N, C-alpha and C positions, 0 to 999 in steps of 0.2 A: 520547620515549625519552631516555635519559641516556648521557652520556659522562663517565667518572670517571677522575681521575688522583690519585695520592697517592704522594709520595716525599720524600726528604730532600735539601735543597739545601745545597751546601757554601758557605754564606755566613750571616751573622748575620741575624736577623729584621728588623732595622731597614733593612738594605740590601735585603733581599728585598721589604719593603713599599714602599720607594722605587721599586724596579724595576717592581713591578706597576702602579704609578701613572704610569709613564713611557711616553708614546706612542712614544718611540724604541725602547724594549725591545719594546713591542707589535709594532712594525713589523719589528724584527730577528728575533723568534721566528717570525713568519709567513713571512718571506722564505726562499727564493725562490718558494715555492709560491703565496703571495698577496702582492700589492702593495697598499698602502693610501695614499690621498692624502686629506688633509684638505680639506673643503669649507668650513671656517670662514674668515672674512675674514683673520684673522691666521695661518692655518695651524694646525698642531698646537700645543697648549700644551706647556710644559715638563713639567708634571704634570697628569694628569687631575683635573679638579675635578668635583664633583657637577653634573649637568646633562646636556644633550644635545650630542653631538658628531657631526656628519654626516661621512661618509667615502665615497670612491669605492673600490670593490674591483676588482682585476684579477687574474685567474689568471695565474700566472707573471710578473706585473707587466705583461702585455701585453693579454690578452683580457678585455674588460670583462664583469664579472659583474653589476654593478649598484651602487646606492647603499645604504648602511646607516646607520641612526641608532644610535649608541652612546649608551646612556642610563645614566650612571654614578651610583652611590650608594656611599658609604663607611661602614663600621662599624668604627671604630678605638677605641672606648671601652668595650669589653667587659671585665668583671672578670676573665675567664679569660685575658686577654692575646692572644686570637685577633683578628686584623684581617682584615676581609673587604672586597673590592672586588666590587661586583655590577653587571652590565650587563644591563638588561632592555630592550634595544634592539629594533629591528625592521628588516627589509628594506624599503626604500622603492621600489626599482625593479629591473628586470631579474630574473634568476633568484633573487636574494635575497628578492624579494617573496613567493615561494612558502612561505617559513618564516613560520608563523603564531604560533609561540611561541618566544621566545629568552630564556632565563634562565640567565645565566652567573655563577657565583660562584667567586672565587679567594680562598683563605684562607691566611694565614701565621701561624705561632706558633713558639716555641722548640721544637726537636726534643727528644723524650725523650732524656735522657742527655747533653744538650749543656751541662749545668751544670758539667761537668768542665774547663771552660776552652776547649773547642772551640766555635766559633760555628757552629751548624747550624740550619737552618730546616725545619720540617715544612710542606710545601706540599700543599694539597688543592685540587682543581679539579673543579667539577661543572657540566656543561652539560646543561640540559633543553631539548629542542627538539621541535617538531612542525611538520610540513609536510603535513598531511592524508594523502592516499594516497601521497604521495611521501616520507613519513617514513622508511621503511626505507632508501631510497636516500640521503636526506640524512644519516641517521645513519651509514651506512657511510663516506661521504666525510668527514664531520666526525670520526668515530672515527680514521680514518687521519691526518687533519690534526692532531688533538689529540696523537697519538703523536709527530708531528714537533715540535709545540710543546713537549711534555715533554722531548724530547731536547735541543732548543735551550736551554730553561731550565736544564737540568742542565749543559750545556756552558758557558753564559755566567755562571752564578752565582758561580764562584770569582773572577771578575774584578770583581764588584760590590764597592764599598767605600762604607761609610757614614761620613761625616765630620761629626760633630755640630758641631764648631767652625765649619764653613762655613755650616751651617744657622743657627746662632746669629748669626753675623756678618751674614747677609743677611736676618734676620728683619724688619728695618725697611724693606727694599727690596721691589720687586715679586716676586711668587711665581716668576716666570720666572727670577730671578737666583740660584736656589738650586742650585749645582753639586755637590750631595752624592752624586751617583752618578757614578762614574768607572770607566773600564776601567783595569786595571793592566797 
């Protein structure tokens, strides 16, 4: 089953792309419904890199649900300007293990009509999920959670700022030193 979101964010596409790749934003849009803790030795990276990222998930930040493997791939070189973050992860333990298919794609591109000087982003989000006979129940819970995520993304987006000069200045340093996303 699928959960779909499509709306315009009040921020420019570069800032939105940076936010999608930020574990801090990932955690902020999930809270307080879900709490995530990184199981990587160094904790959450500053920016999601392609590869596997294990996390512990708790409902309300308290009740353990299980461990999940976030498997990130990025497609940011498309000719049409669309940038896609894809997570084809899986539940590793607990209730999350019941999910047998997890394919989450988030895409950003300039919003139609945003060439008039306003910086707006078209955001599209698709989750395809299967949990065997539990799929309808999983879908219902995920649909409600995705509505929350969508609301939080729209609330947070105006505060995202992309600062190319900071990215250029830190290009020679470690990837974790790029402070290009800031709240205003």
